[in-house]
DRENSE-107309 format. One line per field, with one value per residue (C-alpha): residue in one letter; z, y, x. Coordinates in nm, 4 decimals, padded with zeros to 6 digits. Example, Ala and Ser with C-alpha at 12.3 -4.5 7.8 and 13.67 -1.06 7.14 Angstrom:
r	(A,S)
up	(00.7800,00.7140)
north	(-00.4500,-00.1060)
east	(01.2300,01.3670)
This chain:
r	(X,X,X,X,X,X,X,X,X,X,X,X,X,X,X,X,X,X,X,X,X,X,X,X,X,X,X,X,X,X,X,X,X,X,X,X,X,X,X,X,X,X,X,X,X,X,X,X,X,X,X,X,X,X,X,X,X,X,X,X,X,X,X,X,X,X,X,X,X,X,X,X,X,X,X,X,X,X,X,X,X,X,X,X,X,X,X,X,X,X,X,X,X,X,X,X,X,X,X,X,X,X,X,X,X,X,X,X,X,X,X,X,X,X,X,X,X,X,X,X,X,X,X,X,X,X,X,X,X,X,X,X,X,X,X,X,X,X,X,X,X,X,X,X,X,X,X,X,X,X,X,X,X,X,X,X,X,X,X,X,X,X,X,X,X,X,X,X,X,X,X,X,X,X,X,X,X,X,X,X,X,X,X,X,X,X,X,X,X,X,X,X,X,X,X,X,X,X,X,X,X,X,X,X,X,X,X,X,X,X,X,X,X,X,X,X,X,X,X,X,X,X,X,X,X,X,X,X,X,X,X,X,X,X,X,X,X,X,X,X,X,X,X,X,X,X,X,X,X,X,X,X,X,X,X,X,X,X,X,X,X,X,X,X,X,X,X,X,X,X,X,X,X,X,X,X,X,X,X,X,X,X,X,X,X,X,X,X,X,X,X,X,X,X,X,X,X,X,X,X,X,X,X,X,X,X,X,X,X,X,X,X,X,X,X,X,X,X,X,X,X,X,X,X,X,X,X,X,X,X,X,X,X,X,X,X,X,X,X,X,X,X,X,X,X,X,X,X,X,X,X,X,X,X,X,X,X,X,X,X,X,X,X,X,X,X,X,X,X,X,X,X,X,X,X,X,X,X,X,X,X,X,X,X,X,X)
up	(-01.9085,-01.9253,-02.1353,-02.3528,-02.3208,-02.6405,-02.5182,-02.1849,-02.3697,-02.5780,-02.2695,-02.1021,-02.4077,-02.4246,-02.0575,-02.0631,-02.3599,-02.2872,-02.2240,-02.1649,-01.8187,-01.7035,-01.8586,-02.1927,-02.1935,-02.1632,-02.4301,-02.6746,-02.6014,-02.6513,-02.9684,-03.1432,-02.9944,-02.8353,-02.7306,-03.0486,-03.2750,-03.0441,-03.0568,-03.4366,-03.4520,-03.1752,-03.3620,-03.6417,-03.4019,-03.1836,-03.4807,-03.5952,-03.2514,-03.2763,-03.1195,-03.2489,-02.9629,-03.0185,-02.7820,-02.6151,-02.8136,-02.7636,-02.6468,-02.3744,-02.2486,-02.2510,-02.0570,-01.7910,-01.7538,-01.7239,-01.4671,-01.2585,-01.2756,-01.1499,-00.8418,-00.7991,-00.9313,-01.1826,-01.3936,-01.3471,-01.5775,-01.5108,-01.5933,-01.4874,-01.1918,-00.9858,-01.0201,-00.6948,-00.7463,-00.5447,-00.7188,-01.0563,-00.9644,-00.9221,-01.2188,-01.2323,-01.1665,-01.3210,-01.6227,-01.4959,-01.1493,-01.0575,-00.7568,-00.5272,-00.2567,-00.1818,-00.4183,-00.1327,00.0506,-00.2395,-00.2523,00.1081,00.2298,00.3352,00.5197,00.4560,00.7410,00.6612,00.8484,00.9394,00.8738,01.1644,01.3933,01.7660,02.0030,02.0876,01.7190,01.6686,01.9705,01.8467,01.4957,01.6320,01.8359,01.5415,01.2838,01.5131,01.5891,01.2240,01.1377,01.4114,01.2669,00.9329,00.7450,00.5532,00.6306,00.3334,00.3622,00.1754,00.3434,00.4604,00.7912,01.0945,01.0803,00.7616,00.8908,01.2275,01.0519,00.8380,01.1325,01.3556,01.0884,00.9502,01.1338,00.9854,00.6445,00.5076,00.1638,00.0895,-00.2109,-00.3566,-00.5167,-00.7297,-00.8905,-00.6976,-00.7053,-00.5792,-00.2293,-00.0682,00.1892,00.1196,00.4810,00.4566,00.2229,00.5220,00.6025,00.2478,00.2874,00.6243,00.4708,00.1949,00.4353,00.6518,00.3578,00.2628,-00.0732,-00.2256,-00.5213,-00.7651,-01.0676,-01.1808,-01.3850,-01.2580,-01.1949,-01.1334,-00.8536,-00.6983,-00.7645,-00.6072,-00.8247,-00.7809,-00.4158,-00.4895,-00.7691,-00.5151,-00.2726,-00.5055,-00.5228,-00.1425,-00.1115,-00.4138,-00.2569,00.0559,00.1660,00.3704,00.4647,00.8209,00.8663,01.2055,01.2067,00.9303,00.9144,00.6897,00.3934,00.4569,00.1683,00.3723,00.2962,-00.0746,00.0074,00.1887,-00.1072,-00.3472,-00.1183,-00.1464,-00.5243,-00.5350,-00.3208,-00.0210,00.3466,00.5145,00.8830,01.0942,01.4408,01.6394,01.8052,02.0232,01.8604,01.9959,01.7873,01.4218,01.3379,01.4195,01.2115,00.8990,01.0777,01.2795,00.9565,00.7992,01.0915,01.0625,00.6900,00.7538,00.8010,01.0578,01.3913,01.5053,01.8687,01.8696,01.6297,01.6424,01.4976,01.1750,01.1838,01.2382,00.9069,00.7040,00.8010,00.6240,00.3101,00.3007,00.3606,00.0807,-00.1534,-00.2572,-00.1654,-00.0729,-00.3258,-00.2733,-00.0774,-00.0328,-00.3933,-00.2837,-00.1438,-00.4440,-00.6931,-00.6963,-01.0037,-01.1847,-01.1731,-01.5353,-01.8352,-02.0586,-02.4358,-02.5409,-02.7498,-02.8883,-02.6761,-02.3408,-02.0770,-01.9413,-01.5624,-01.4118,-01.2579,-00.8890,-00.6207,-00.4589,-00.0837,00.1626,-00.1110,00.1141,00.4497,00.7373,00.8867,01.1889,01.4829,01.5387,01.9123,02.1761,02.3227,01.9818,01.8975,02.2246,02.1771,01.8223,01.9622,02.2280,02.1717,02.3848,02.4241,02.7308,02.6557,02.8831,02.9089,02.7885,02.4618,02.4268,02.4638,02.2002,01.9572,01.9896,02.0175,02.3447,02.6738,02.9411,03.1615,02.8915,02.8281,03.1970,03.2216,02.9092,03.0456,03.3560,03.1278,02.9700,03.2900,03.2025,02.8543,02.9618,03.1868,03.3991,03.4404,03.6350,03.5777,03.4509,03.1374,03.0005,02.7413,02.5635,02.6764,02.3793)
north	(01.3777,01.0671,00.7669,00.5987,00.2222,00.1741,00.4031,00.2196,-00.1084,00.0485,00.1907,-00.1491,-00.3254,-00.0786,-00.0954,-00.4769,-00.4966,-00.6545,-00.3869,-00.1047,00.0510,00.3842,00.6010,00.4182,00.4369,00.8165,00.8419,00.6385,00.8355,01.1661,01.0490,00.8952,01.1040,00.8198,00.4559,00.3253,00.4802,00.3642,00.0066,00.0163,00.1470,-00.0626,-00.3924,-00.2220,00.0209,-00.2602,-00.4818,-00.2152,-00.2340,-00.6088,-00.7667,-00.7226,-00.6815,-00.7750,-00.6120,-00.8252,-00.8703,-00.6560,-00.9661,-01.0275,-00.6702,-00.6858,-01.0129,-00.8522,-00.5579,-00.7952,-01.0105,-00.7033,-00.5880,-00.9256,-00.8726,-00.5176,-00.3477,-00.0644,00.0522,00.4203,00.6077,00.9000,01.2222,01.0922,01.2541,00.9342,00.8900,00.9886,01.3372,01.2846,00.9571,01.1212,01.3744,01.0940,01.0456,00.6682,00.6704,00.3690,00.4717,00.2498,00.1248,-00.1199,00.0069,-00.1754,-00.0006,00.3607,00.6228,00.8740,00.6949,00.7815,01.1437,01.2302,01.3362,01.0338,00.9232,00.5897,00.3662,00.0790,-00.1395,-00.4801,-00.7931,-00.9529,-00.6697,-00.6423,-00.6064,-00.2557,-00.1647,-00.2983,-00.1073,00.2204,00.1582,00.1167,00.4362,00.6298,00.4997,00.5642,00.9168,01.0023,00.8693,01.0747,01.3804,01.3181,01.1362,00.8109,00.5543,00.3767,00.0560,-00.2617,-00.5354,-00.7234,-00.9010,-00.7063,-00.3261,-00.2997,-00.5184,-00.3389,00.0003,-00.1119,-00.2569,00.0481,00.2951,00.0961,00.3018,00.6267,00.5108,00.2962,00.2040,-00.1221,-00.1476,-00.4963,-00.6388,-00.8821,-00.8856,-00.8304,-01.2028,-01.2940,-01.1483,-01.1745,-01.3073,-01.5298,-01.5310,-01.1548,-01.2054,-01.1524,-00.8279,-00.7052,-00.7766,-00.5988,-00.2926,-00.2820,-00.3297,-00.0454,00.1973,00.1757,00.0967,-00.1600,-00.0699,-00.2915,-00.2123,-00.5702,-00.7695,-01.0155,-01.3545,-01.2079,-01.3816,-01.1277,-01.1829,-01.0276,-00.7157,-00.6521,-00.5509,-00.2485,-00.1574,-00.1640,00.0451,00.3442,00.3464,00.3378,00.6430,00.8097,00.8059,00.9873,01.3239,01.1379,00.7901,00.6770,00.3839,00.2227,-00.0667,-00.1633,-00.3614,-00.2324,-00.4445,-00.3928,-00.3363,-00.0508,00.1509,00.1278,00.2936,00.5706,00.6196,00.6410,00.9000,01.1117,01.0731,01.1839,01.4905,01.3569,01.3661,01.0737,00.9995,00.7329,00.5958,00.5621,00.2338,00.0749,00.0488,-00.3056,-00.4076,-00.5033,-00.3989,-00.0382,-00.0174,00.1051,00.3592,00.4973,00.5333,00.7265,00.9691,01.0197,01.0942,01.3597,01.1863,01.3452,01.1636,01.0440,00.9684,01.0834,01.1645,01.5396,01.4927,01.3798,01.6193,01.9207,01.8537,01.7237,01.9799,02.2768,02.0654,01.9772,02.3390,02.4462,02.1884,02.0339,01.8111,01.9351,01.9294,01.6665,01.8253,01.5171,01.4167,01.2071,00.9548,00.9623,00.7617,00.4833,00.2560,00.1545,-00.1965,-00.2578,-00.3867,-00.1030,-00.0776,00.1672,00.4240,00.7358,00.6846,00.6592,00.5422,00.2040,00.1990,-00.0853,-00.3712,-00.3202,-00.5830,-00.7327,-00.6883,-00.8900,-01.0643,-01.3517,-01.3395,-01.4393,-01.7759,-01.7321,-01.9522,-02.2322,-02.2768,-02.0365,-01.9605,-01.8774,-01.6485,-01.4664,-01.4167,-01.2875,-01.0156,-00.9014,-00.6218,-00.3997,-00.1651,-00.2505,-00.3872,-00.4969,-00.8523,-00.7471,-00.6148,-00.9237,-01.1423,-00.9418,-00.9444,-01.3176,-01.4320,-01.6087,-01.5700,-01.3442,-01.6491,-01.8356,-01.5275,-01.4908,-01.8581,-01.8377,-01.5296,-01.7231,-01.9664,-01.6757,-01.5526,-01.4474,-01.3365,-01.0666,-00.7629,-00.6781,-00.3210,-00.1505,-00.2264,-00.5762,-00.4607,-00.6686,-00.6222,-00.8500,-00.8464,-00.8268)
east	(-01.3373,-01.5537,-01.4538,-01.7119,-01.7502,-01.5494,-01.2715,-01.2547,-01.2049,-00.9264,-00.7560,-00.7710,-00.6297,-00.3421,-00.2416,-00.2687,-00.0300,00.3081,00.5707,00.3221,00.3395,00.1961,00.4677,00.4716,00.0915,00.1046,00.3739,00.1636,-00.1537,00.0271,00.2002,-00.1017,-00.3805,-00.5735,-00.5708,-00.7381,-00.4745,-00.1954,-00.3276,-00.3284,00.0287,00.1828,00.2498,00.4458,00.6153,00.7437,00.8333,01.0790,01.2390,01.2927,00.9841,00.6319,00.3856,00.0220,-00.2319,-00.5018,-00.8203,-01.1268,-01.3124,-01.0509,-01.0824,-01.4615,-01.4477,-01.2261,-01.4640,-01.7600,-01.5788,-01.4972,-01.8583,-01.9832,-01.7668,-01.8936,-01.5784,-01.5736,-01.2798,-01.1988,-00.9596,-00.7274,-00.9056,-01.2467,-01.4195,-01.4146,-01.0369,-00.8583,-00.7124,-00.3926,-00.3146,-00.3636,-00.0942,00.1630,00.3970,00.3432,-00.0321,-00.2078,-00.4173,-00.6997,-00.7870,-01.0608,-01.2555,-01.4940,-01.6894,-01.7706,-01.6318,-01.6567,-01.3746,-01.1419,-01.2552,-01.1678,-00.8209,-00.6177,-00.3057,-00.1342,-00.0190,00.2172,00.4612,00.5903,00.3887,00.5737,00.4663,00.5178,00.2235,00.3450,00.3528,00.0020,-00.1272,00.0221,-00.1114,-00.4613,-00.4389,-00.2968,-00.5464,-00.8407,-00.7217,-00.6647,-01.0087,-01.1733,-00.9973,-01.1705,-00.8948,-00.9312,-00.6603,-00.4982,-00.2978,-00.2038,-00.4138,-00.1031,-00.0696,00.0419,00.0427,-00.1682,-00.4492,-00.4625,-00.4729,-00.7686,-00.9598,-00.9077,-01.0183,-01.3116,-01.5767,-01.4402,-01.3161,-01.0365,-00.9022,-00.7193,-00.4884,-00.4398,-00.1256,-00.3288,-00.6705,-00.9926,-01.0621,-00.7138,-00.6961,-00.3529,-00.3170,-00.6162,-00.7311,-00.7930,-01.0908,-01.3192,-01.1352,-01.2040,-01.5747,-01.5777,-01.4109,-01.6723,-01.9625,-01.8295,-01.8314,-01.4649,-01.3094,-01.0744,-00.8502,-00.6607,-00.4486,-00.3885,-00.6432,-00.8977,-00.7425,-00.3946,-00.2030,00.0360,00.4068,00.7142,00.7243,00.3524,00.3922,00.6152,00.3726,00.0929,00.3000,00.3259,-00.0561,-00.0796,00.1456,-00.0134,-00.3592,-00.2411,-00.1063,00.1519,00.2711,00.3348,00.5734,00.5164,00.7639,01.0063,01.3265,01.6031,01.4845,01.1165,00.8792,00.7310,01.0445,00.9585,00.6256,00.8131,01.0470,00.7538,00.5935,00.9067,00.9095,00.5461,00.6137,00.4223,00.5137,00.6879,00.6399,00.8084,00.7426,01.0662,01.1544,01.4154,01.7604,01.7623,01.4595,01.5314,01.1746,01.2712,01.5896,01.4126,01.1923,01.4821,01.6802,01.3913,01.3870,01.7616,01.7147,01.4521,01.1153,00.8829,00.8931,00.5511,00.4740,00.1107,-00.1720,-00.1133,00.2364,00.0700,-00.2238,00.0012,00.1753,-00.1195,-00.3854,-00.2168,-00.1706,-00.5387,-00.6390,-00.4060,-00.5553,-00.2246,00.0663,00.4157,00.6971,00.9664,01.2496,01.4652,01.5464,01.8434,01.5941,01.3603,01.5686,01.3138,01.3174,01.0029,00.8663,00.7706,00.9613,00.8500,00.8853,01.1566,00.9689,01.1373,01.4465,01.2688,01.5147,01.4130,01.4581,01.6561,01.4550,01.4012,01.4495,01.1443,01.1505,00.9416,00.7456,00.6416,00.4689,00.6959,00.6074,00.3818,00.4829,00.2339,00.2897,00.1591,00.5006,00.6446,00.3520,00.3995,00.7742,00.7136,00.4868,00.7330,00.9824,01.2081,00.9068,00.6941,00.3472,00.0643,-00.0649,-00.4110,-00.2682,-00.0469,-00.3544,-00.5371,-00.2457,-00.1804,-00.5416,-00.4597,-00.6406,-00.4881,-00.4403,-00.2470,-00.0333,00.0488,00.1439,00.3607,00.5360,00.6367,00.8192,01.0053,01.1710,01.5223,01.4172,01.1719,01.1818,00.8802,00.7577,00.4833,00.1158,00.1973,00.3784,00.6673,00.9403,01.1823,01.5448,01.7826)
């Protein structure tokens, strides 16, 4: 299928209509035979249900398409050849996504890597090793452009291919200081995907929406570090709902950043301690040309994140809580930044320096001031005493 320009405008008007999410969109298309007919019927249909909804104008939709094009983004619809096949298989796949960058990055098999924004240096080091290894094995790495684990996953996999999924519009990068990372991803031949319109500042509920795209693009999702109320766990739950694999990196029971990942392992996620633990599960799926069926339905009761119009008795899912909608405050002082990167897992001073942006000499001096709070190991490695 290939939409005409007029059809693309109609699709965009319909999905941008208040109360129309992916599932309502499909219901309307199936009921009326196309977006144009659905747009004509929608005002009267919704008026009978108590609130008349008026779709955006054609001019507004055309302006959004033009604005995306000026930024180098193109709108791709489900059913079109350029739409990612795995994402299309997801029940809540967005009818339209705006894509910047190389289409080839979205056509290759992928694994998602997500985790804490307030990551430890050990978590960042493992993320880099994992992302690089997956890339060298021919897999694209997908993540959400957030601070911490996401950013390190993108940077480590840039030479082999990475895809960033935005919570806002293409012109509203979040966090704002990752605009340079977006440009680097594009220059390296990766891709950036957004569901929300141009000019859209991401809100709390937009991050879980983004997360189901992250998991939907991948054969499996690896969670590196996640507290019990981490947004990364929403990505894992969406992966289960979509019939994808969930992997988790174990951590110290003394580290709050490992509580969520350890829980996932206890619930059946595949433990990951090296690259081959992921490849051993993913490779047969790629060879078979499909994704596994969900086998843990008790974990897949994930609510939607839209206030959808009730059409023909469709059950409206309950609103879902927004988890980790704001970046944690990064300590301004050197000592605070260093402590934030420490965990019960031993880490070398070189990696601490890299993670904090401090010199090795400054790190070594700061560690002397932390005697009593840290434990020293061989080869200059240190860990935080809990």
